[in-house]
C-alpha angles and dihedrals in degrees: 000000000000113000100192094075126116086208112058144174114231146163097038100182139126084021092294130111141188124225126194123197107187102151146069117290106236144165093231125030106230096153133039089246092060125107121202128183091236094052091043090052091052094053096041089056089049089063093067123203103346115167097207132032127192109204115197115195131195104152141128090216128233133189116031095211094051089048092052090048094052087045092056093044090058094042090053094048115104094222124097107260119217115184122202119189100209097178114342137341101198132175111329091010089060090058088052088051091059091067089076119113081208124020120200123192121184116223088250096057136079142206118211125196131184141153116277120258136191147185114251146167141185141085127320093271092053095048090052089053092051092055091049090049090053092052087056092048089051089059090058097054093036087060090058091055095042090056088066112024126084096212130095125271089243091054089048092052091052092053090048093050091048093049093234132206111208124207119219090257090051092046092054094042090052098038098249085121138019106214140014115230112219106218116204115235096242091046089051091052090050093049093052091044093052093045091050092051094043089054089050092050093050092046089055089049090053092050093050091048089052094049091049094040094236137128118279111242114193112197102190096190092052092047089050094052091047090050094049090049091051092046090049091050091047089055090051092047093047091052092049091046092048093052091049092048094047088058093053098044138350092200098070116106115244092225090057090057093050091049094049091046093056093042090058091049096054091043085066 
């Protein structure tokens, strides 16, 4: 299985696997953040006969055709597909999300849908044909939405035309999702902290690779472990600093302490 992917399969145990799509959906993979249908197919097949697959999505989308292909690969898979929208499932990524047997959206996440668009050129006849072709393409991805939603096709077309962002509540009400995940406040803070530090770790890796003129290799699992380790250490340091500060003065605001702590970190 390829390791230099920003999306990855992990935790293959008890005949269950997790899949993270955290990049753009493209025809050709130029960057480590890219996800293509061919690469997705290769890694999906490498999993073997899993019976359940958790698909986590945080993507702004990309190519309509690649998104449709990934959607169909998941729909044709015999495993139970659980989709989790971790941040946003937009455009083509929202089509992929519709492949879930169950779709879960936290109250802090969104799904965005819109009509496909393209760049084109040519004479009047060719431009009219492009518009007709896009109408046919729209029928394909509308079919994915209509397989899940409980609204009319006319209402769906209105939402697509308006380029609509859907909250978790709207997603469940209209059938774009099955269930809202209530995220505890502390858990949400930890998730945001982990993602921030993971992005920082990956950025450092990218800078080092550029400096050494080597290929960027993103190991999502390693980055996540580093992020969790840093977050745990920050919690310990914050507690220690708070105790020390309380001894010195009980009149200082806790928010000032936290801001000062992070300022000192980023000075280094």
